[in-house]
MARKOLSE-481444 format. One record per residue: residue number from 0; x, y, z of N, C-alpha, C in turn. Coordinates in nm, 4 decimals. Layout:
<rs>
[NUM,[X,Y,Z],[X,Y,Z],[X,Y,Z]],
...
</rs>
This chain:
<rs>
[0,[7.1371,8.7106,10.5578],[7.0997,8.7810,10.6809],[7.2186,8.8569,10.7375]],
[1,[7.3382,8.7963,10.7296],[7.4576,8.8606,10.7819],[7.4882,8.9881,10.7051]],
[2,[7.4750,8.9830,10.5699],[7.5016,9.1005,10.4875],[7.3992,9.2098,10.5170]],
[3,[7.2713,9.1704,10.5293],[7.1658,9.2676,10.5591],[7.1899,9.3358,10.6931]],
[4,[7.2250,9.2576,10.7942],[7.2527,9.3142,10.9261],[7.3697,9.4093,10.9237]],
[5,[7.4739,9.3745,10.8475],[7.5910,9.4611,10.8376],[7.5553,9.5945,10.7737]],
[6,[7.4697,9.5905,10.6716],[7.4277,9.7145,10.6043],[7.3453,9.8017,10.6985]],
[7,[7.2530,9.7398,10.7726],[7.1690,9.8151,10.8666],[7.2547,9.8815,10.9741]],
[8,[7.3460,9.8033,11.0316],[7.4349,9.8580,11.1347],[7.5243,9.9667,11.0759]],
[9,[7.5792,9.9402,10.9568],[7.6704,10.0356,10.8948],[7.6070,10.1710,10.8700]],
[10,[7.4874,10.1722,10.8121],[7.4229,10.3001,10.7817],[7.3657,10.3664,10.9073]],
[11,[7.3358,10.2869,11.0091],[7.2970,10.3460,11.1379],[7.4150,10.4192,11.2003]],
[12,[7.5329,10.3577,11.1916],[7.6544,10.4225,11.2418],[7.6847,10.5474,11.1598]],
[13,[7.6628,10.5403,11.0287],[7.6865,10.6570,10.9433],[7.5951,10.7731,10.9830]],
[14,[7.4686,10.7426,11.0128],[7.3754,10.8470,11.0565],[7.4210,10.9087,11.1887]],
[15,[7.4666,10.8247,11.2818],[7.5163,10.8755,11.4099],[7.6428,10.9579,11.3887]],
[16,[7.7277,10.9150,11.2966],[7.8519,10.9857,11.2660],[7.8219,11.1262,11.2142]],
[17,[7.7249,11.1370,11.1245],[7.6853,11.2679,11.0709],[7.6263,11.3555,11.1815]],
[18,[7.5432,11.2943,11.2666],[7.4852,11.3693,11.3788],[7.5936,11.4164,11.4750]],
[19,[7.6973,11.3366,11.4900],[7.8088,11.3720,11.5784],[7.8813,11.4958,11.5263]],
[20,[7.9084,11.4974,11.3956],[7.9749,11.6131,11.3348],[7.8857,11.7370,11.3444]],
[21,[7.7561,11.7185,11.3171],[7.6626,11.8312,11.3258],[7.6538,11.8837,11.4684]],
[22,[7.6563,11.7934,11.5652],[7.6511,11.8347,11.7053],[7.7708,11.9178,11.7457]],
[23,[7.8882,11.8837,11.6930],[8.0082,11.9610,11.7255],[7.9988,12.1022,11.6689]],
[24,[7.9458,12.1148,11.5489],[7.9310,12.2486,11.4897],[7.8311,12.3327,11.5687]],
[25,[7.7245,12.2689,11.6199],[7.6270,12.3417,11.7016],[7.6840,12.3763,11.8390]],
[26,[7.7781,12.2948,11.8866],[7.8391,12.3199,12.0178],[7.9276,12.4445,12.0138]],
[27,[7.9932,12.4688,11.9013],[8.0894,12.5790,11.8923],[8.0210,12.7124,11.9226]],
[28,[8.0792,12.7916,12.0111],[8.0187,12.9211,12.0469],[8.0340,13.0210,11.9327]],
[29,[7.9403,13.1150,11.9204],[7.9523,13.2171,11.8146],[8.0742,13.3062,11.8349]],
[30,[8.1106,13.3276,11.9610],[8.2302,13.4053,11.9929],[8.3152,13.3246,12.0911]],
[31,[8.4436,13.3092,12.0579],[8.5312,13.2251,12.1402],[8.5865,13.3061,12.2576]],
[32,[8.5001,13.3284,12.3554],[8.5411,13.3961,12.4774],[8.5526,13.2940,12.5904]],
[33,[8.6210,13.3343,12.6971],[8.6393,13.2436,12.8103],[8.5054,13.2069,12.8731]],
[34,[8.4174,13.3033,12.8840],[8.2867,13.2783,12.9447],[8.2041,13.1805,12.8607]],
[35,[8.2085,13.1996,12.7285],[8.1324,13.1105,12.6404],[8.1850,12.9674,12.6481]],
[36,[8.3170,12.9529,12.6566],[8.3751,12.8191,12.6662],[8.3408,12.7531,12.7989]],
[37,[8.3469,12.8299,12.9083],[8.3150,12.7740,13.0396],[8.1701,12.7271,13.0459]],
[38,[8.0806,12.7984,12.9789],[7.9402,12.7573,12.9763],[7.9220,12.6240,12.9045]],
[39,[8.0121,12.5953,12.8114],[8.0008,12.4733,12.7326],[8.0871,12.3596,12.7857]],
[40,[8.1673,12.3871,12.8875],[8.2576,12.2849,12.9409],[8.2283,12.2468,13.0852]],
[41,[8.1426,12.3207,13.1535],[8.1134,12.2926,13.2940],[7.9634,12.2827,13.3165]],
[42,[7.9262,12.2005,13.4155],[7.7847,12.1804,13.4485],[7.7337,12.2957,13.5346]],
[43,[7.6089,12.3309,13.5155],[7.5455,12.4318,13.5993],[7.5061,12.3705,13.7336]],
[44,[7.5077,12.4528,13.8374],[7.4689,12.4045,13.9703],[7.3179,12.3980,13.9876]],
[45,[7.2457,12.4634,13.8996],[7.0999,12.4612,13.9071],[7.0498,12.3324,13.8417]],
[46,[7.0143,12.2330,13.9261],[6.9825,12.1003,13.8746],[6.8331,12.0833,13.8502]],
[47,[6.7737,12.1707,13.7711],[6.6396,12.1414,13.7207],[6.6538,12.0407,13.6073]],
[48,[6.5504,11.9632,13.5845],[6.5627,11.8566,13.4847],[6.5966,11.9082,13.3448]],
[49,[6.5279,12.0119,13.2940],[6.5628,12.0605,13.1600],[6.7079,12.1063,13.1496]],
[50,[6.7552,12.1777,13.2541],[6.8924,12.2262,13.2515],[6.9914,12.1105,13.2605]],
[51,[6.9625,12.0139,13.3481],[7.0507,11.8981,13.3634],[7.0562,11.8179,13.2345]],
[52,[6.9417,11.7954,13.1731],[6.9368,11.7192,13.0482],[7.0151,11.7900,12.9379]],
[53,[7.0000,11.9221,12.9307],[7.0706,12.0005,12.8291],[7.2215,11.9943,12.8502]],
[54,[7.2651,12.0080,12.9762],[7.4083,12.0033,13.0059],[7.4663,11.8650,12.9804]],
[55,[7.3909,11.7603,13.0149],[7.4388,11.6244,12.9895],[7.4603,11.6018,12.8403]],
[56,[7.3696,11.6537,12.7600],[7.3806,11.6353,12.6151],[7.4970,11.7163,12.5577]],
[57,[7.5057,11.8420,12.5973],[7.6046,11.9307,12.5370],[7.7453,11.9083,12.5914]],
[58,[7.7580,11.8972,12.7237],[7.8910,11.8905,12.7847],[7.9503,11.7502,12.7748]],
[59,[7.8747,11.6484,12.8170],[7.9267,11.5121,12.8068],[7.9482,11.4727,12.6610]],
[60,[7.8612,11.5214,12.5731],[7.8780,11.4932,12.4307],[8.0080,11.5486,12.3768]],
[61,[8.0465,11.6675,12.4240],[8.1727,11.7258,12.3783],[8.2918,11.6444,12.4271]],
[62,[8.2913,11.6066,12.5549],[8.4042,11.5312,12.6090],[8.4169,11.3925,12.5456]],
[63,[8.3052,11.3377,12.5015],[8.3080,11.2041,12.4408],[8.3234,11.2103,12.2894]],
[64,[8.3336,11.3304,12.2332],[8.3339,11.3431,12.0874],[8.4484,11.2667,12.0221]],
[65,[8.5708,11.2878,12.0692],[8.6866,11.2273,12.0024],[8.6815,11.0747,12.0038]],
[66,[8.6631,11.0094,12.1214],[8.6531,10.8626,12.1173],[8.5338,10.8129,12.0371]],
[67,[8.4202,10.8833,12.0426],[8.3045,10.8424,11.9623],[8.3327,10.8590,11.8133]],
[68,[8.4069,10.9619,11.7779],[8.4471,10.9818,11.6383],[8.5317,10.8643,11.5903]],
[69,[8.6275,10.8222,11.6737],[8.7142,10.7090,11.6376],[8.6328,10.5805,11.6257]],
[70,[8.5420,10.5571,11.7208],[8.4582,10.4369,11.7170],[8.3746,10.4338,11.5893]],
[71,[8.3113,10.5447,11.5562],[8.2268,10.5499,11.4363],[8.3092,10.5321,11.3094]],
[72,[8.4211,10.6013,11.3014],[8.5020,10.5972,11.1794],[8.5561,10.4569,11.1549]],
[73,[8.6133,10.3961,11.2578],[8.6664,10.2605,11.2418],[8.5542,10.1596,11.2221]],
[74,[8.4393,10.1841,11.2838],[8.3248,10.0959,11.2642],[8.2739,10.0995,11.1214]],
[75,[8.2771,10.2174,11.0589],[8.2357,10.2293,10.9195],[8.3309,10.1549,10.8268]],
[76,[8.4580,10.1520,10.8612],[8.5548,10.0752,10.7825],[8.5213,9.9268,10.7872]],
[77,[8.4756,9.8799,10.9028],[8.4371,9.7389,10.9164],[8.3089,9.7064,10.8390]],
[78,[8.2107,9.7939,10.8462],[8.0756,9.7563,10.8041],[8.0377,9.7980,10.6626]],
[79,[8.0956,9.9044,10.6102],[8.0586,9.9526,10.4771],[8.1766,9.9383,10.3814]],
[80,[8.1602,9.8531,10.2822],[8.2686,9.8265,10.1884],[8.3127,9.9496,10.1119]],
[81,[8.2173,10.0316,10.0677],[8.2537,10.1506,9.9901],[8.3307,10.2509,10.0748]],
[82,[8.2986,10.2596,10.2034],[8.3709,10.3500,10.2929],[8.5132,10.2988,10.3137]],
[83,[8.5270,10.1682,10.3324],[8.6576,10.1057,10.3505],[8.7467,10.1296,10.2286]],
[84,[8.6917,10.1071,10.1087],[8.7696,10.1246,9.9860],[8.8043,10.2712,9.9627]],
[85,[8.7112,10.3604,9.9924],[8.7360,10.5037,9.9730],[8.8451,10.5538,10.0665]],
[86,[8.8375,10.5134,10.1932],[8.9393,10.5548,10.2899],[9.0760,10.5010,10.2498]],
[87,[9.0803,10.3751,10.2065],[9.2073,10.3149,10.1648],[9.2658,10.3901,10.0456]],
[88,[9.1800,10.4256,9.9489],[9.2278,10.4968,9.8307],[9.2836,10.6342,9.8670]],
[89,[9.2211,10.7008,9.9639],[9.2667,10.8343,10.0044],[9.4028,10.8272,10.0728]],
[90,[9.4170,10.7384,10.1710],[9.5417,10.7334,10.2487],[9.6552,10.6675,10.1711]],
[91,[9.6224,10.5880,10.0683],[9.7266,10.5202,9.9905],[9.7668,10.5985,9.8665]],
[92,[9.7020,10.7115,9.8430],[9.7354,10.7912,9.7263],[9.6714,10.7423,9.5980]],
[93,[9.5563,10.6773,9.6095],[9.4837,10.6351,9.4901],[9.4902,10.4874,9.4593]],
[94,[9.5616,10.4095,9.5384],[9.5696,10.2658,9.5139],[9.4382,10.1976,9.5511]],
[95,[9.4070,10.0904,9.4790],[9.2879,10.0132,9.5096],[9.3135,9.9158,9.6230]],
[96,[9.2112,9.8890,9.7019],[9.2236,9.7957,9.8136],[9.2233,9.6528,9.7618]],
[97,[9.3310,9.5806,9.7898],[9.3384,9.4402,9.7505],[9.2610,9.3546,9.8499]],
[98,[9.1779,9.2635,9.8012],[9.1073,9.1742,9.8942],[9.2043,9.0782,9.9609]],
[99,[9.1702,9.0347,10.0811],[9.2541,8.9373,10.1505],[9.2373,8.8008,10.0845]],
[100,[9.3398,8.7580,10.0125],[9.3378,8.6306,9.9416],[9.4344,8.5335,10.0085]],
[101,[9.3824,8.4185,10.0475],[9.4647,8.3148,10.1097],[9.5155,8.2216,10.0006]],
[102,[9.6459,8.1961,9.9946],[9.6997,8.1071,9.8908],[9.6564,7.9625,9.9129]],
[103,[9.6906,7.8766,9.8188],[9.6557,7.7342,9.8277],[9.7824,7.6503,9.8207]],
[104,[9.7725,7.5273,9.8691],[9.8846,7.4337,9.8652],[9.8930,7.3661,9.7292]],
[105,[10.0076,7.3057,9.7030],[10.0296,7.2309,9.5793],[9.9524,7.0999,9.5864]],
[106,[9.8487,7.0871,9.5054],[9.7639,6.9673,9.5100],[9.8287,6.8466,9.4443]],
[107,[9.9438,6.8650,9.3780],[10.0126,6.7513,9.3177],[10.0827,6.6661,9.4222]],
[108,[10.1047,6.7232,9.5401],[10.1631,6.6470,9.6499],[10.0578,6.5525,9.7070]],
[109,[10.1022,6.4345,9.7500],[10.0068,6.3320,9.7942],[10.0093,6.3074,9.9439]],
[110,[10.1033,6.3676,10.0163],[10.1131,6.3421,10.1596],[9.9910,6.3973,10.2321]],
[111,[9.9352,6.3172,10.3217],[9.8172,6.3595,10.3981],[9.8501,6.3841,10.5446]],
[112,[9.9764,6.3785,10.5799],[10.0159,6.3994,10.7187],[10.0046,6.5478,10.7548]],
[113,[9.9624,6.5716,10.8778],[9.9484,6.7087,10.9253],[10.0353,6.7341,11.0473]],
[114,[10.0388,6.6382,11.1387],[10.1071,6.6580,11.2666],[10.2562,6.6778,11.2483]],
[115,[10.3215,6.5913,11.1695],[10.4666,6.6010,11.1533],[10.5091,6.7325,11.0872]],
[116,[10.4462,6.7735,10.9748],[10.4818,6.9048,10.9186],[10.4543,7.0201,11.0151]],
[117,[10.3483,7.0087,11.0933],[10.3142,7.1145,11.1880],[10.4202,7.1272,11.2963]],
[118,[10.4675,7.0134,11.3467],[10.5747,7.0167,11.4466],[10.6999,7.0804,11.3890]],
[119,[10.7345,7.0400,11.2671],[10.8532,7.0952,11.2021],[10.8399,7.2452,11.1820]],
[120,[10.7215,7.2885,11.1405],[10.6979,7.4310,11.1184],[10.7031,7.5091,11.2493]],
[121,[10.6504,7.4519,11.3550],[10.6505,7.5188,11.4850],[10.7930,7.5457,11.5323]],
[122,[10.8774,7.4442,11.5289],[11.0147,7.4613,11.5778],[11.0938,7.5552,11.4874]],
[123,[11.0641,7.5543,11.3587],[11.1331,7.6440,11.2666],[11.0978,7.7895,11.2957]],
[124,[10.9694,7.8158,11.3132],[10.9262,7.9530,11.3409],[10.9699,7.9991,11.4789]],
[125,[10.9730,7.9066,11.5719],[11.0174,7.9421,11.7067],[11.1633,7.9848,11.7058]],
[126,[11.2431,7.9191,11.6219],[11.3840,7.9555,11.6110],[11.4014,8.0877,11.5360]],
[127,[11.3206,8.1085,11.4319],[11.3319,8.2309,11.3525],[11.2768,8.3529,11.4264]],
[128,[11.1761,8.3306,11.5087],[11.1122,8.4414,11.5818],[11.1217,8.4149,11.7313]],
[129,[11.2439,8.4135,11.7809],[11.2666,8.3779,11.9217],[11.2052,8.4786,12.0184]],
[130,[11.1863,8.6044,11.9746],[11.1311,8.7073,12.0623],[10.9797,8.7232,12.0466]],
[131,[10.9182,8.6375,11.9690],[10.7733,8.6463,11.9477],[10.6980,8.6182,12.0766]],
[132,[10.5901,8.6935,12.0994],[10.5078,8.6759,12.2189],[10.3992,8.5707,12.1995]],
[133,[10.3665,8.5413,12.0725],[10.2581,8.4465,12.0474],[10.2767,8.3808,11.9119]],
[134,[10.2510,8.2500,11.9075],[10.2460,8.1750,11.7823],[10.1105,8.1062,11.7752]],
[135,[10.0348,8.1370,11.6712],[9.9016,8.0790,11.6563],[9.8923,8.0094,11.5209]],
[136,[9.8432,7.8845,11.5217],[9.8355,7.8041,11.3998],[9.6900,7.7723,11.3672]],
[137,[9.6557,7.7825,11.2391],[9.5252,7.7385,11.1893],[9.5492,7.6277,11.0878]],
[138,[9.4878,7.5118,11.1115],[9.5102,7.3962,11.0252],[9.4227,7.4041,10.9005]],
[139,[9.4712,7.3497,10.7892],[9.3914,7.3509,10.6657],[9.2722,7.2574,10.6763]],
[140,[9.1593,7.3008,10.6231],[9.0383,7.2184,10.6241],[9.0129,7.1526,10.4891]],
[141,[9.0857,7.1954,10.3856],[9.0703,7.1384,10.2519],[9.2031,7.0811,10.2036]],
[142,[9.1957,7.0032,10.0971],[9.3163,6.9403,10.0439],[9.4156,7.0425,9.9912]],
[143,[9.3656,7.1525,9.9398],[9.4553,7.2566,9.8892],[9.4744,7.3695,9.9900]],
[144,[9.4339,7.3467,10.1148],[9.4499,7.4477,10.2186],[9.5941,7.4637,10.2623]],
[145,[9.6218,7.5697,10.3343],[9.7569,7.5997,10.3821],[9.7562,7.6140,10.5339]],
[146,[9.8760,7.6012,10.5918],[9.8925,7.6347,10.7329],[9.8927,7.7872,10.7447]],
[147,[9.8047,7.8394,10.8289],[9.8020,7.9832,10.8542],[9.8605,8.0093,10.9923]],
[148,[9.9606,8.0941,10.9961],[10.0343,8.1185,11.1203],[10.0325,8.2673,11.1524]],
[149,[9.9997,8.2992,11.2764],[10.0061,8.4370,11.3254],[10.1195,8.4461,11.4264]],
[150,[10.2137,8.5350,11.4014],[10.3286,8.5548,11.4899],[10.3143,8.6925,11.5535]],
[151,[10.2767,8.6959,11.6813],[10.2574,8.8223,11.7514],[10.3862,8.8736,11.8115]],
[152,[10.4170,9.0004,11.7879],[10.5430,9.0584,11.8358],[10.5251,9.1473,11.9584]],
[153,[10.4016,9.1755,11.9956],[10.3771,9.2561,12.1156],[10.2592,9.1970,12.1907]],
[154,[10.2767,9.1771,12.3192],[10.1720,9.1162,12.3999],[10.0465,9.2044,12.4017]],
[155,[9.9345,9.1426,12.3712],[9.8085,9.2143,12.3711],[9.7807,9.2940,12.2455]],
[156,[9.8726,9.2916,12.1486],[9.8545,9.3676,12.0248],[9.8199,9.2737,11.9104]],
[157,[9.7154,9.3096,11.8351],[9.6772,9.2291,11.7191],[9.7291,9.2888,11.5895]],
[158,[9.7760,9.4126,11.5942],[9.8243,9.4760,11.4714],[9.9697,9.4408,11.4428]],
[159,[10.0523,9.4343,11.5461],[10.1939,9.4002,11.5270],[10.2092,9.2481,11.5180]],
[160,[10.1547,9.1951,11.4111],[10.1497,9.0507,11.3922],[10.1881,9.0165,11.2491]],
[161,[10.2652,8.9084,11.2344],[10.2949,8.8544,11.1018],[10.1877,8.7525,11.0660]],
[162,[10.1326,8.7638,10.9465],[10.0331,8.6678,10.8977],[10.0976,8.5878,10.7846]],
[163,[10.1366,8.4658,10.8174],[10.2157,8.3836,10.7259],[10.1357,8.2628,10.6788]],
[164,[10.1704,8.2144,10.5591],[10.1044,8.0980,10.5003],[10.2111,8.0005,10.4512]],
[165,[10.1860,7.8714,10.4737],[10.2819,7.7680,10.4339],[10.2083,7.6521,10.3679]],
[166,[10.2692,7.6004,10.2614],[10.2148,7.4831,10.1939],[10.2073,7.3671,10.2926]],
[167,[10.0947,7.2998,10.2971],[10.0741,7.1936,10.3953],[10.1620,7.0718,10.3689]],
[168,[10.2138,7.0576,10.2469],[10.2945,6.9412,10.2124],[10.4436,6.9717,10.2155]],
[169,[10.4835,7.0831,10.1549],[10.6260,7.1150,10.1418],[10.6750,7.2155,10.2453]],
[170,[10.5827,7.2813,10.3144],[10.6134,7.3865,10.4126],[10.6819,7.5079,10.3496]],
[171,[10.6682,7.5211,10.2178],[10.7226,7.6400,10.1531],[10.6318,7.7601,10.1823]],
[172,[10.6901,7.8779,10.2037],[10.6064,7.9966,10.2267],[10.5206,8.0271,10.1044]],
[173,[10.3963,8.0624,10.1289],[10.3035,8.1005,10.0226],[10.2666,8.2472,10.0401]],
[174,[10.2498,8.3152,9.9300],[10.2214,8.4583,9.9342],[10.0739,8.4847,9.9097]],
[175,[10.0128,8.5594,10.0018],[9.8746,8.6014,9.9844],[9.8688,8.7471,9.9422]],
[176,[9.7524,8.8059,9.9491],[9.7366,8.9474,9.9142],[9.6414,9.0132,10.0129]],
[177,[9.6539,9.1444,10.0254],[9.5688,9.2181,10.1170],[9.6454,9.2677,10.2380]],
[178,[9.5823,9.3520,10.3193],[9.6493,9.4098,10.4364],[9.6912,9.3071,10.5410]],
[179,[9.6167,9.1973,10.5516],[9.6424,9.1006,10.6579],[9.7201,8.9803,10.6065]],
[180,[9.8241,9.0065,10.5296],[9.9141,8.9020,10.4825],[10.0573,8.9529,10.4917]],
[181,[10.1496,8.8619,10.5184],[10.2905,8.8975,10.5233],[10.3360,8.9451,10.6599]],
[182,[10.4640,8.9792,10.6667],[10.5237,9.0244,10.7920],[10.4877,9.1702,10.8193]],
[183,[10.4789,9.2018,10.9467],[10.4435,9.3379,10.9863],[10.5499,9.4378,10.9415]],
[184,[10.6762,9.4008,10.9553],[10.7844,9.4929,10.9210],[10.7902,9.5205,10.7708]],
[185,[10.7357,9.4301,10.6902],[10.7359,9.4494,10.5450],[10.6090,9.5175,10.4944]],
[186,[10.5116,9.5362,10.5817],[10.3841,9.5949,10.5399],[10.3999,9.7442,10.5135]],
[187,[10.3224,9.7953,10.4201],[10.3239,9.9386,10.3912],[10.2571,10.0151,10.5050]],
[188,[10.2751,10.1456,10.5047],[10.2176,10.2281,10.6112],[10.0656,10.2174,10.6135]],
[189,[10.0032,10.2141,10.4965],[9.8570,10.2063,10.4916],[9.8078,10.0691,10.5375]],
[190,[9.8840,9.9635,10.5104],[9.8466,9.8306,10.5591],[9.8623,9.8217,10.7108]],
[191,[9.9651,9.8852,10.7644],[9.9814,9.8876,10.9101],[9.8654,9.9627,10.9756]],
[192,[9.8247,10.0724,10.9127],[9.7114,10.1485,10.9649],[9.5841,10.0655,10.9604]],
[193,[9.5649,9.9905,10.8518],[9.4452,9.9062,10.8397],[9.4458,9.7960,10.9447]],
[194,[9.5629,9.7419,10.9764],[9.5721,9.6381,11.0793],[9.5400,9.6933,11.2179]],
[195,[9.5622,9.8219,11.2365],[9.5354,9.8847,11.3658],[9.3881,9.9166,11.3869]],
[196,[9.3049,9.8952,11.2860],[9.1667,9.9419,11.2915],[9.0903,9.8867,11.4114]],
[197,[9.1037,9.7565,11.4369],[9.0308,9.6958,11.5484],[9.0794,9.7492,11.6825]],
[198,[9.2110,9.7697,11.6954],[9.2650,9.8213,11.8211],[9.2236,9.9662,11.8442]],
[199,[9.2091,10.0428,11.7371],[9.1569,10.1785,11.7511],[9.0091,10.1756,11.7868]],
[200,[8.9373,10.0806,11.7294],[8.7929,10.0696,11.7505],[8.7592,10.0415,11.8965]],
[201,[8.8288,9.9457,11.9578],[8.7952,9.9090,12.0963],[8.8875,9.9723,12.1999]],
[202,[8.9842,10.0545,12.1550],[9.0724,10.1239,12.2478],[9.1868,10.0415,12.3008]],
[203,[9.1993,9.9162,12.2575],[9.3041,9.8291,12.3110],[9.4433,9.8739,12.2704]],
[204,[9.4533,9.9682,12.1759],[9.5841,10.0196,12.1387],[9.6498,10.0919,12.2561]],
[205,[9.5686,10.1390,12.3516],[9.6190,10.2026,12.4741],[9.5987,10.1137,12.5961]],
[206,[9.5765,9.9851,12.5734],[9.5616,9.8913,12.6842],[9.4294,9.9077,12.7576]],
[207,[9.4313,9.8756,12.8867],[9.3104,9.8841,12.9683],[9.2580,10.0269,12.9777]],
[208,[9.3483,10.1238,12.9812],[9.3067,10.2645,12.9861],[9.2242,10.3006,12.8624]],
[209,[9.2723,10.2609,12.7457],[9.2005,10.2901,12.6224],[9.0659,10.2212,12.6157]],
[210,[9.0598,10.0964,12.6604],[8.9325,10.0242,12.6619],[8.8323,10.0917,12.7554]],
[211,[8.8813,10.1397,12.8694],[8.7933,10.2070,12.9651],[8.7380,10.3367,12.9066]],
[212,[8.8241,10.4114,12.8362],[8.7801,10.5357,12.7727],[8.6715,10.5075,12.6696]],
[213,[8.6932,10.4057,12.5870],[8.5946,10.3715,12.4843],[8.4645,10.3220,12.5466]],
[214,[8.4745,10.2504,12.6580],[8.3547,10.2016,12.7258],[8.2711,10.3176,12.7793]],
[215,[8.3373,10.4108,12.8479],[8.2653,10.5260,12.9027],[8.2076,10.6132,12.7910]],
[216,[8.2857,10.6309,12.6844],[8.2366,10.7103,12.5715],[8.1155,10.6441,12.5065]],
[217,[8.1153,10.5114,12.5014],[8.0015,10.4391,12.4434],[7.8755,10.4596,12.5265]],
[218,[7.8911,10.4599,12.6593],[7.7753,10.4851,12.7461],[7.7190,10.6253,12.7224]],
[219,[7.8089,10.7223,12.7091],[7.7635,10.8587,12.6795],[7.6969,10.8633,12.5423]],
[220,[7.7554,10.7900,12.4458],[7.6981,10.7857,12.3122],[7.5567,10.7307,12.3106]],
[221,[7.5294,10.6319,12.3967],[7.3938,10.5765,12.4069],[7.2963,10.6821,12.4585]],
[222,[7.3439,10.7672,12.5495],[7.2551,10.8676,12.6101],[7.2270,10.9856,12.5184]],
[223,[7.3145,11.0122,12.4221],[7.2995,11.1324,12.3390],[7.1685,11.1362,12.2595]],
[224,[7.1269,11.0280,12.1923],[6.9974,11.0350,12.1225],[6.8799,11.0569,12.2176]],
[225,[6.8903,11.0037,12.3397],[6.7817,11.0182,12.4369],[6.7722,11.1624,12.4855]],
[226,[6.8852,11.2159,12.5314],[6.8843,11.3548,12.5794],[6.8549,11.4517,12.4656]],
[227,[6.9030,11.4202,12.3457],[6.8736,11.5049,12.2304],[6.7259,11.5048,12.1949]],
[228,[6.6618,11.3874,12.2054],[6.5183,11.3794,12.1775],[6.4384,11.4600,12.2798]],
[229,[6.4797,11.4532,12.4065],[6.4098,11.5293,12.5111],[6.4195,11.6789,12.4827]],
[230,[6.5380,11.7254,12.4425],[6.5552,11.8675,12.4089],[6.4653,11.9059,12.2917]],
[231,[6.4649,11.8232,12.1874],[6.3823,11.8503,12.0693],[6.2332,11.8491,12.1034]],
[232,[6.1911,11.7526,12.1852],[6.0497,11.7402,12.2210],[6.0027,11.8602,12.3030]],
[233,[6.0818,11.9035,12.4000],[6.0442,12.0179,12.4827],[6.0395,12.1458,12.3981]],
[234,[6.1326,12.1563,12.3030],[6.1348,12.2746,12.2172],[6.0110,12.2792,12.1284]],
[235,[5.9716,12.1659,12.0715],[5.8522,12.1610,11.9862],[5.7247,12.1853,12.0659]],
[236,[5.7210,12.1322,12.1882],[5.6031,12.1524,12.2722],[5.5899,12.2987,12.3113]],
[237,[5.7018,12.3640,12.3330],[5.6993,12.5064,12.3674],[5.6499,12.5898,12.2490]],
[238,[5.6897,12.5490,12.1267],[5.6430,12.6198,12.0076],[5.4928,12.6021,11.9873]],
[239,[5.4428,12.4813,12.0196],[5.2997,12.4528,12.0014],[5.2134,12.5399,12.0913]],
[240,[5.2671,12.5764,12.2062],[5.1921,12.6617,12.2977],[5.1831,12.8049,12.2452]],
</rs>
């Protein structure tokens, strides 16, 4: 059910994304004059319903285009695997996207203690990353599981984070694969960009201001299919007459 829902949402976003691009091309004036631009950037004072609906669709849609474009693009990376892999291959110069693989602990070790190694690991990381804003630990649920540690270097940022793994018995660092493994400073440019995807999606990369922009743009995005349908319906009804 989860996979089915992701596919439905993903292709719905793709359809909206295509409509968004098509809408921008229709918005562009045939001649780039000052008068033509002003007609497409300002609301008319004549507030009849057809005119108001048309202006809401065309003008608000233009102002919300960029944040809606970012929301759709980053959302497609989350929901459609082929889109995610294609984008990664383009920005990385043809490299394949490595799946996020979590390493395993040495099962030959017999110690079952968790608290003592965790305390030792906490103080070690605290000393190594004295300027870290956040230390988050995930305990292993299986015998071959590892300690998963997130070391945040900027308050409120999820991208500037080290994703570290340690053997539950020996506390030796373990190496995983994928964009969300290893230290942020050692990550490639494309992996850093991939880590930023969620912050770009919800606008948190710009803090509260960015979140507010994305929220308002989302409200406008909800209205676009409605106002667009009204325009289409009135146009078809006029043709029928």
